[in-house]
N, CA, C, O and the ligand as a Tripos MOL2 file, in Angstrom:
@<TRIPOS>MOLECULE
protein
  229   227    58     0     0
PROTEIN
NO_CHARGES

@<TRIPOS>ATOM
      1 N         132.4190  106.3480  122.2110 N.3       1 MET1
      2 CA        131.0970  105.7250  122.1190 C.3       1 MET1
      3 C         131.2030  104.3410  121.4800 C.2       1 MET1
      4 O         131.6780  104.2040  120.3530 O.2       1 MET1
      5 N         130.7710  103.3540  122.1850 N.am      2 LYS2
      6 CA        130.8320  101.9900  121.6630 C.3       2 LYS2
      7 C         129.7640  101.7890  120.5970 C.2       2 LYS2
      8 O         128.6580  102.3220  120.6840 O.2       2 LYS2
      9 N         130.1240  101.0140  119.6030 N.am      3 GLU3
     10 CA        129.1570  100.7290  118.5520 C.3       3 GLU3
     11 C         128.6320   99.3110  118.6160 C.2       3 GLU3
     12 O         127.7080   98.9440  117.8900 O.2       3 GLU3
     13 N         129.2290   98.5190  119.4880 N.am      4 ASN4
     14 CA        128.7700   97.1360  119.5560 C.3       4 ASN4
     15 C         127.8690   96.8960  120.7590 C.2       4 ASN4
     16 O         127.9020   95.8390  121.3890 O.2       4 ASN4
     17 N         127.0650   97.9080  121.0540 N.am      5 THR5
     18 CA        126.0630   97.7330  122.0960 C.3       5 THR5
     19 C         124.6800   97.9820  121.5220 C.2       5 THR5
     20 O         124.5290   98.6720  120.5130 O.2       5 THR5
     21 N         123.6850   97.4220  122.1660 N.am      6 CYS6
     22 CA        122.3030   97.5650  121.7150 C.3       6 CYS6
     23 C         121.8750   99.0250  121.7930 C.2       6 CYS6
     24 O         122.1350   99.7040  122.7870 O.2       6 CYS6
     25 N         121.2140   99.5060  120.7330 N.am      7 ALA7
     26 CA        120.7770  100.8970  120.6920 C.3       7 ALA7
     27 C         119.6070  101.1550  121.6370 C.2       7 ALA7
     28 O         119.3090  102.3080  121.9500 O.2       7 ALA7
     29 N         118.9550  100.1170  122.0840 N.am      8 ALA8
     30 CA        117.7880  100.2840  122.9480 C.3       8 ALA8
     31 C         118.1230  100.0750  124.4160 C.2       8 ALA8
     32 O         117.7180  100.8790  125.2560 O.2       8 ALA8
     33 N         118.8490   99.0180  124.7440 N.am      9 CYS9
     34 CA        119.0610   98.6980  126.1550 C.3       9 CYS9
     35 C         120.5260   98.7460  126.5700 C.2       9 CYS9
     36 O         120.8320   98.5470  127.7460 O.2       9 CYS9
     37 N         121.4510   99.0100  125.6240 N.am     10 ASP10
     38 CA        122.8670   99.2140  125.9410 C.3      10 ASP10
     39 C         123.6240   97.9540  126.3500 C.2      10 ASP10
     40 O         124.7550   98.0420  126.8280 O.2      10 ASP10
     41 N         123.0270   96.8110  126.1730 N.am     11 CYS11
     42 CA        123.7860   95.6030  126.4690 C.3      11 CYS11
     43 C         124.6340   95.2190  125.2510 C.2      11 CYS11
     44 O         124.3810   95.6860  124.1400 O.2      11 CYS11
     45 N         125.6220   94.3820  125.4620 N.am     12 GLU12
     46 CA        126.5350   94.0540  124.3720 C.3      12 GLU12
     47 C         125.8730   93.1630  123.3320 C.2      12 GLU12
     48 O         125.0930   92.2650  123.6490 O.2      12 GLU12
     49 N         126.2140   93.4450  122.0770 N.am     13 LEU13
     50 CA        125.6400   92.6660  120.9830 C.3      13 LEU13
     51 C         126.4440   91.4010  120.7490 C.2      13 LEU13
     52 O         127.6670   91.3950  120.8920 O.2      13 LEU13
     53 N         125.7580   90.3450  120.3920 N.am     14 ASP14
     54 CA        126.4470   89.1270  119.9920 C.3      14 ASP14
     55 C         125.9420   88.7030  118.6060 C.2      14 ASP14
     56 O         125.4750   89.5410  117.8340 O.2      14 ASP14
     57 N         126.0330   87.4340  118.2970 N.am     15 ASP15
     58 CA        125.6760   86.9780  116.9580 C.3      15 ASP15
     59 C         124.1900   87.0920  116.6530 C.2      15 ASP15
     60 O         123.7900   86.9870  115.4940 O.2      15 ASP15
     61 N         123.3780   87.3010  117.6610 N.am     16 THR16
     62 CA        121.9360   87.3920  117.4400 C.3      16 THR16
     63 C         121.4820   88.8250  117.2190 C.2      16 THR16
     64 O         120.2860   89.1130  117.2290 O.2      16 THR16
     65 N         122.4370   89.7180  117.0190 N.am     17 ARG17
     66 CA        122.0930   91.1270  116.8090 C.3      17 ARG17
     67 C         121.1540   91.2990  115.6160 C.2      17 ARG17
     68 O         121.1870   90.5210  114.6630 O.2      17 ARG17
     69 N         120.3210   92.3300  115.6890 N.am     18 ILE18
     70 CA        119.3660   92.6100  114.6210 C.3      18 ILE18
     71 C         119.5940   94.0410  114.1480 C.2      18 ILE18
     72 O         119.7090   94.9540  114.9670 O.2      18 ILE18
     73 N         119.6590   94.2430  112.8360 N.am     19 ALA19
     74 CA        119.7890   95.5880  112.2810 C.3      19 ALA19
     75 C         118.4020   96.1710  112.0560 C.2      19 ALA19
     76 O         117.5360   95.5380  111.4530 O.2      19 ALA19
     77 N         118.2070   97.3950  112.5540 N.am     20 VAL20
     78 CA        116.9230   98.0720  112.4180 C.3      20 VAL20
     79 C         117.1400   99.4080  111.7370 C.2      20 VAL20
     80 O         118.0410  100.1590  112.1110 O.2      20 VAL20
     81 N         116.3320   99.7080  110.7530 N.am     21 LYS21
     82 CA        116.4400  101.0030  110.0900 C.3      21 LYS21
     83 C         115.5390  102.0030  110.7970 C.2      21 LYS21
     84 O         114.3230  101.8240  110.8620 O.2      21 LYS21
     85 N         116.1530  103.0600  111.3290 N.am     22 ILE22
     86 CA        115.4100  104.0830  112.0550 C.3      22 ILE22
     87 C         115.6970  105.4330  111.4150 C.2      22 ILE22
     88 O         116.8250  105.9240  111.4520 O.2      22 ILE22
     89 N         114.6740  106.0230  110.8330 N.am     23 GLY23
     90 CA        114.8380  107.3620  110.2720 C.3      23 GLY23
     91 C         115.9730  107.4710  109.2740 C.2      23 GLY23
     92 O         116.6750  108.4810  109.2500 O.2      23 GLY23
     93 N         116.1670  106.4500  108.4470 N.am     24 GLY24
     94 CA        117.1640  106.5190  107.3980 C.3      24 GLY24
     95 C         118.5300  105.9880  107.7960 C.2      24 GLY24
     96 O         119.3820  105.7760  106.9330 O.2      24 GLY24
     97 N         118.7580  105.7660  109.0970 N.am     25 ARG25
     98 CA        120.0310  105.1600  109.4750 C.3      25 ARG25
     99 C         119.7950  103.8010  110.1240 C.2      25 ARG25
    100 O         118.7200  103.5240  110.6560 O.2      25 ARG25
    101 N         120.8060  102.9780  110.0660 N.am     26 THR26
    102 CA        120.6650  101.6250  110.5900 C.3      26 THR26
    103 C         121.3380  101.5110  111.9470 C.2      26 THR26
    104 O         122.4990  101.8870  112.1100 O.2      26 THR26
    105 N         120.6070  100.9950  112.9090 N.am     27 VAL27
    106 CA        121.1800  100.7460  114.2300 C.3      27 VAL27
    107 C         121.0560   99.2550  114.5310 C.2      27 VAL27
    108 O         120.2770   98.5490  113.8910 O.2      27 VAL27
    109 N         121.8210   98.7870  115.4950 N.am     28 GLU28
    110 CA        121.7820   97.3700  115.8270 C.3      28 GLU28
    111 C         121.2830   97.1780  117.2560 C.2      28 GLU28
    112 O         121.6640   97.9010  118.1760 O.2      28 GLU28
    113 N         120.4250   96.1890  117.4050 N.am     29 VAL29
    114 CA        119.8740   95.8840  118.7240 C.3      29 VAL29
    115 C         120.1100   94.4150  119.0410 C.2      29 VAL29
    116 O         120.4790   93.6310  118.1680 O.2      29 VAL29
    117 N         119.8910   94.0510  120.3120 N.am     30 CYS30
    118 CA        120.2560   92.7130  120.7520 C.3      30 CYS30
    119 C         119.1610   91.6930  120.4970 C.2      30 CYS30
    120 O         119.4360   90.4960  120.4150 O.2      30 CYS30
    121 N         117.9070   92.1580  120.3700 N.am     31 CYS31
    122 CA        116.8210   91.1980  120.2170 C.3      31 CYS31
    123 C         115.6250   91.8640  119.5450 C.2      31 CYS31
    124 O         115.5760   93.0860  119.4100 O.2      31 CYS31
    125 N         114.6800   91.0630  119.1350 N.am     32 GLU32
    126 CA        113.4990   91.5710  118.4360 C.3      32 GLU32
    127 C         112.7000   92.5240  119.3240 C.2      32 GLU32
    128 O         112.0770   93.4630  118.8290 O.2      32 GLU32
    129 N         112.7190   92.2820  120.6290 N.am     33 GLU33
    130 CA        112.0100   93.1650  121.5500 C.3      33 GLU33
    131 C         112.5590   94.5890  121.4910 C.2      33 GLU33
    132 O         111.8010   95.5580  121.4490 O.2      33 GLU33
    133 N         113.8670   94.6970  121.4880 N.am     34 CYS34
    134 CA        114.5010   96.0120  121.4210 C.3      34 CYS34
    135 C         114.2500   96.6530  120.0540 C.2      34 CYS34
    136 O         114.1060   97.8720  119.9610 O.2      34 CYS34
    137 N         114.1960   95.8480  119.0060 N.am     35 ALA35
    138 CA        113.8940   96.3750  117.6750 C.3      35 ALA35
    139 C         112.5060   97.0050  117.6750 C.2      35 ALA35
    140 O         112.3050   98.0790  117.1080 O.2      35 ALA35
    141 N         111.5590   96.3390  118.3070 N.am     36 THR36
    142 CA        110.1910   96.8580  118.3820 C.3      36 THR36
    143 C         110.1470   98.1540  119.1720 C.2      36 THR36
    144 O         109.4470   99.0940  118.7960 O.2      36 THR36
    145 N         110.8890   98.2020  120.2580 N.am     37 VAL37
    146 CA        110.9490   99.4110  121.0860 C.3      37 VAL37
    147 C         111.4320  100.5970  120.2570 C.2      37 VAL37
    148 O         110.8510  101.6810  120.3140 O.2      37 VAL37
    149 N         112.4930  100.3880  119.4930 N.am     38 LEU38
    150 CA        113.0460  101.4740  118.6820 C.3      38 LEU38
    151 C         112.0850  101.9010  117.5850 C.2      38 LEU38
    152 O         111.9260  103.0930  117.3210 O.2      38 LEU38
    153 N         111.4490  100.9350  116.9500 N.am     39 ARG39
    154 CA        110.5100  101.2660  115.8760 C.3      39 ARG39
    155 C         109.3420  102.0800  116.4260 C.2      39 ARG39
    156 O         108.9070  103.0480  115.8020 O.2      39 ARG39
    157 N         108.8410  101.6900  117.5810 N.am     40 GLU40
    158 CA        107.7180  102.4210  118.1660 C.3      40 GLU40
    159 C         108.1460  103.8090  118.6100 C.2      40 GLU40
    160 O         107.3940  104.7720  118.4590 O.2      40 GLU40
    161 N         109.3480  103.9170  119.1560 N.am     41 ALA41
    162 CA        109.8520  105.2180  119.5840 C.3      41 ALA41
    163 C         110.0120  106.1430  118.3910 C.2      41 ALA41
    164 O         109.7150  107.3350  118.4710 O.2      41 ALA41
    165 N         110.4860  105.5830  117.2810 N.am     42 GLU42
    166 CA        110.6730  106.3880  116.0830 C.3      42 GLU42
    167 C         109.3210  106.8370  115.5230 C.2      42 GLU42
    168 O         109.1770  107.9800  115.0890 O.2      42 GLU42
    169 N         108.3470  105.9500  115.5320 N.am     43 ALA43
    170 CA        107.0190  106.3000  115.0390 C.3      43 ALA43
    171 C         106.4120  107.4080  115.8890 C.2      43 ALA43
    172 O         105.7720  108.3180  115.3630 O.2      43 ALA43
    173 N         106.6110  107.3320  117.1910 N.am     44 THR44
    174 CA        106.1030  108.3520  118.0970 C.3      44 THR44
    175 C         106.7770  109.6940  117.8370 C.2      44 THR44
    176 O         106.1190  110.7340  117.8020 O.2      44 THR44
    177 N         108.0990  109.6590  117.6560 N.am     45 THR45
    178 CA        108.8540  110.8840  117.3760 C.3      45 THR45
    179 C         108.3870  111.5250  116.0800 C.2      45 THR45
    180 O         108.2160  112.7420  116.0030 O.2      45 THR45
    181 N         108.1830  110.7040  115.0700 N.am     46 ARG46
    182 CA        107.7640  111.2280  113.7740 C.3      46 ARG46
    183 C         106.3550  111.8310  113.8620 C.2      46 ARG46
    184 O         106.0830  112.8710  113.2630 O.2      46 ARG46
    185 N         105.4680  111.1740  114.6090 N.am     47 ALA47
    186 CA        104.1100  111.6790  114.7600 C.3      47 ALA47
    187 C         104.1300  113.0170  115.4880 C.2      47 ALA47
    188 O         103.4110  113.9420  115.1090 O.2      47 ALA47
    189 N         104.9520  113.1260  116.5360 N.am     48 ALA48
    190 CA        105.0560  114.3640  117.2980 C.3      48 ALA48
    191 C         105.6280  115.4770  116.4360 C.2      48 ALA48
    192 O         105.1820  116.6220  116.5140 O.2      48 ALA48
    193 N         106.6230  115.1400  115.6060 N.am     49 ALA49
    194 CA        107.2610  116.1390  114.7570 C.3      49 ALA49
    195 C         106.2870  116.6610  113.7240 C.2      49 ALA49
    196 O         106.2870  117.8550  113.4250 O.2      49 ALA49
    197 N         105.4590  115.7950  113.1730 N.am     50 SER50
    198 CA        104.5400  116.2330  112.1270 C.3      50 SER50
    199 C         103.4080  117.0480  112.7140 C.2      50 SER50
    200 O         102.7360  117.7880  111.9950 O.2      50 SER50
    201 N         103.1890  116.9210  114.0200 N.am     51 MET51
    202 CA        102.1480  117.7290  114.6420 C.3      51 MET51
    203 C         102.6430  119.1290  114.9760 C.2      51 MET51
    204 O         101.8700  120.0860  114.9470 O.2      51 MET51
    205 N         103.9220  119.2510  115.2900 N.am     52 SER52
    206 CA        104.4510  120.5360  115.7330 C.3      52 SER52
    207 C         105.0690  121.3360  114.5990 C.2      52 SER52
    208 O         105.2800  122.5410  114.7360 O.2      52 SER52
    209 N         105.3600  120.6870  113.4890 N.am     53 ALA53
    210 CA        105.9970  121.3920  112.3830 C.3      53 ALA53
    211 C         105.2980  121.0740  111.0830 C.2      53 ALA53
    212 O         104.8590  119.9470  110.8550 O.2      53 ALA53
    213 N         105.2010  122.0690  110.2410 N.am     54 HIS54
    214 CA        104.6120  121.8380  108.9350 C.3      54 HIS54
    215 C         105.7440  121.6460  107.9230 C.2      54 HIS54
    216 O         106.4780  122.5880  107.6270 O.2      54 HIS54
    217 N         105.8840  120.4560  107.4040 N.am     55 PRO55
    218 CA        106.9560  120.2040  106.4460 C.3      55 PRO55
    219 C         106.7750  121.0320  105.1750 C.2      55 PRO55
    220 O         105.6880  121.0730  104.5980 O.2      55 PRO55
    221 N         107.8120  121.6650  104.7640 N.am     56 GLY56
    222 CA        107.7370  122.4760  103.5500 C.3      56 GLY56
    223 C         107.7800  121.6310  102.3080 C.2      56 GLY56
    224 O         106.7400  121.3140  101.7290 O.2      56 GLY56
    225 N         108.9690  121.2620  101.8920 N.am     57 HIS57
    226 CA        109.0760  120.4450  100.7000 C.3      57 HIS57
    227 C         110.1540  119.4130  100.8760 C.2      57 HIS57
    228 O         110.4000  118.6170   99.9690 O.2      57 HIS57
    229 ZN        118.6290   95.3600  123.6500 Zn       58 ZN58
@<TRIPOS>BOND
     1     1     2 1
     2     2     3 1
     3     3     4 2
     4     3     5 am
     5     5     6 1
     6     6     7 1
     7     7     8 2
     8     7     9 am
     9     9    10 1
    10    10    11 1
    11    11    12 2
    12    11    13 am
    13    13    14 1
    14    14    15 1
    15    15    16 2
    16    15    17 am
    17    17    18 1
    18    18    19 1
    19    19    20 2
    20    19    21 am
    21    21    22 1
    22    22    23 1
    23    23    24 2
    24    23    25 am
    25    25    26 1
    26    26    27 1
    27    27    28 2
    28    27    29 am
    29    29    30 1
    30    30    31 1
    31    31    32 2
    32    31    33 am
    33    33    34 1
    34    34    35 1
    35    35    36 2
    36    35    37 am
    37    37    38 1
    38    38    39 1
    39    39    40 2
    40    39    41 am
    41    41    42 1
    42    42    43 1
    43    43    44 2
    44    43    45 am
    45    45    46 1
    46    46    47 1
    47    47    48 2
    48    47    49 am
    49    49    50 1
    50    50    51 1
    51    51    52 2
    52    51    53 am
    53    53    54 1
    54    54    55 1
    55    55    56 2
    56    55    57 am
    57    57    58 1
    58    58    59 1
    59    59    60 2
    60    59    61 am
    61    61    62 1
    62    62    63 1
    63    63    64 2
    64    63    65 am
    65    65    66 1
    66    66    67 1
    67    67    68 2
    68    67    69 am
    69    69    70 1
    70    70    71 1
    71    71    72 2
    72    71    73 am
    73    73    74 1
    74    74    75 1
    75    75    76 2
    76    75    77 am
    77    77    78 1
    78    78    79 1
    79    79    80 2
    80    79    81 am
    81    81    82 1
    82    82    83 1
    83    83    84 2
    84    83    85 am
    85    85    86 1
    86    86    87 1
    87    87    88 2
    88    87    89 am
    89    89    90 1
    90    90    91 1
    91    91    92 2
    92    91    93 am
    93    93    94 1
    94    94    95 1
    95    95    96 2
    96    95    97 am
    97    97    98 1
    98    98    99 1
    99    99   100 2
   100    99   101 am
   101   101   102 1
   102   102   103 1
   103   103   104 2
   104   103   105 am
   105   105   106 1
   106   106   107 1
   107   107   108 2
   108   107   109 am
   109   109   110 1
   110   110   111 1
   111   111   112 2
   112   111   113 am
   113   113   114 1
   114   114   115 1
   115   115   116 2
   116   115   117 am
   117   117   118 1
   118   118   119 1
   119   119   120 2
   120   119   121 am
   121   121   122 1
   122   122   123 1
   123   123   124 2
   124   123   125 am
   125   125   126 1
   126   126   127 1
   127   127   128 2
   128   127   129 am
   129   129   130 1
   130   130   131 1
   131   131   132 2
   132   131   133 am
   133   133   134 1
   134   134   135 1
   135   135   136 2
   136   135   137 am
   137   137   138 1
   138   138   139 1
   139   139   140 2
   140   139   141 am
   141   141   142 1
   142   142   143 1
   143   143   144 2
   144   143   145 am
   145   145   146 1
   146   146   147 1
   147   147   148 2
   148   147   149 am
   149   149   150 1
   150   150   151 1
   151   151   152 2
   152   151   153 am
   153   153   154 1
   154   154   155 1
   155   155   156 2
   156   155   157 am
   157   157   158 1
   158   158   159 1
   159   159   160 2
   160   159   161 am
   161   161   162 1
   162   162   163 1
   163   163   164 2
   164   163   165 am
   165   165   166 1
   166   166   167 1
   167   167   168 2
   168   167   169 am
   169   169   170 1
   170   170   171 1
   171   171   172 2
   172   171   173 am
   173   173   174 1
   174   174   175 1
   175   175   176 2
   176   175   177 am
   177   177   178 1
   178   178   179 1
   179   179   180 2
   180   179   181 am
   181   181   182 1
   182   182   183 1
   183   183   184 2
   184   183   185 am
   185   185   186 1
   186   186   187 1
   187   187   188 2
   188   187   189 am
   189   189   190 1
   190   190   191 1
   191   191   192 2
   192   191   193 am
   193   193   194 1
   194   194   195 1
   195   195   196 2
   196   195   197 am
   197   197   198 1
   198   198   199 1
   199   199   200 2
   200   199   201 am
   201   201   202 1
   202   202   203 1
   203   203   204 2
   204   203   205 am
   205   205   206 1
   206   206   207 1
   207   207   208 2
   208   207   209 am
   209   209   210 1
   210   210   211 1
   211   211   212 2
   212   211   213 am
   213   213   214 1
   214   214   215 1
   215   215   216 2
   216   215   217 am
   217   217   218 1
   218   218   219 1
   219   219   220 2
   220   219   221 am
   221   221   222 1
   222   222   223 1
   223   223   224 2
   224   223   225 am
   225   225   226 1
   226   226   227 1
   227   227   228 2
@<TRIPOS>SUBSTRUCTURE
     1 MET1         2 RESIDUE 1 A MET
     2 LYS2         6 RESIDUE 1 A LYS
     3 GLU3        10 RESIDUE 1 A GLU
     4 ASN4        14 RESIDUE 1 A ASN
     5 THR5        18 RESIDUE 1 A THR
     6 CYS6        22 RESIDUE 1 A CYS
     7 ALA7        26 RESIDUE 1 A ALA
     8 ALA8        30 RESIDUE 1 A ALA
     9 CYS9        34 RESIDUE 1 A CYS
    10 ASP10       38 RESIDUE 1 A ASP
    11 CYS11       42 RESIDUE 1 A CYS
    12 GLU12       46 RESIDUE 1 A GLU
    13 LEU13       50 RESIDUE 1 A LEU
    14 ASP14       54 RESIDUE 1 A ASP
    15 ASP15       58 RESIDUE 1 A ASP
    16 THR16       62 RESIDUE 1 A THR
    17 ARG17       66 RESIDUE 1 A ARG
    18 ILE18       70 RESIDUE 1 A ILE
    19 ALA19       74 RESIDUE 1 A ALA
    20 VAL20       78 RESIDUE 1 A VAL
    21 LYS21       82 RESIDUE 1 A LYS
    22 ILE22       86 RESIDUE 1 A ILE
    23 GLY23       90 RESIDUE 1 A GLY
    24 GLY24       94 RESIDUE 1 A GLY
    25 ARG25       98 RESIDUE 1 A ARG
    26 THR26      102 RESIDUE 1 A THR
    27 VAL27      106 RESIDUE 1 A VAL
    28 GLU28      110 RESIDUE 1 A GLU
    29 VAL29      114 RESIDUE 1 A VAL
    30 CYS30      118 RESIDUE 1 A CYS
    31 CYS31      122 RESIDUE 1 A CYS
    32 GLU32      126 RESIDUE 1 A GLU
    33 GLU33      130 RESIDUE 1 A GLU
    34 CYS34      134 RESIDUE 1 A CYS
    35 ALA35      138 RESIDUE 1 A ALA
    36 THR36      142 RESIDUE 1 A THR
    37 VAL37      146 RESIDUE 1 A VAL
    38 LEU38      150 RESIDUE 1 A LEU
    39 ARG39      154 RESIDUE 1 A ARG
    40 GLU40      158 RESIDUE 1 A GLU
    41 ALA41      162 RESIDUE 1 A ALA
    42 GLU42      166 RESIDUE 1 A GLU
    43 ALA43      170 RESIDUE 1 A ALA
    44 THR44      174 RESIDUE 1 A THR
    45 THR45      178 RESIDUE 1 A THR
    46 ARG46      182 RESIDUE 1 A ARG
    47 ALA47      186 RESIDUE 1 A ALA
    48 ALA48      190 RESIDUE 1 A ALA
    49 ALA49      194 RESIDUE 1 A ALA
    50 SER50      198 RESIDUE 1 A SER
    51 MET51      202 RESIDUE 1 A MET
    52 SER52      206 RESIDUE 1 A SER
    53 ALA53      210 RESIDUE 1 A ALA
    54 HIS54      214 RESIDUE 1 A HIS
    55 PRO55      218 RESIDUE 1 A PRO
    56 GLY56      222 RESIDUE 1 A GLY
    57 HIS57      226 RESIDUE 1 A HIS
    58 ZN58       229 GROUP 0 **** ****
């Protein structure tokens, strides 16, 4: 598994890469657009998880 590719669109990262924190881990994306995509996807996942599961402690 390559680590130097965008976490959102799978294209290769260059010097303009952006680090995004998603759910406690940091991933790298190629542009601000991909960063937004990941953040929104994570927010959606978290909202869905909190609806289907009741967090204990
Ligand atoms: Zn990308």
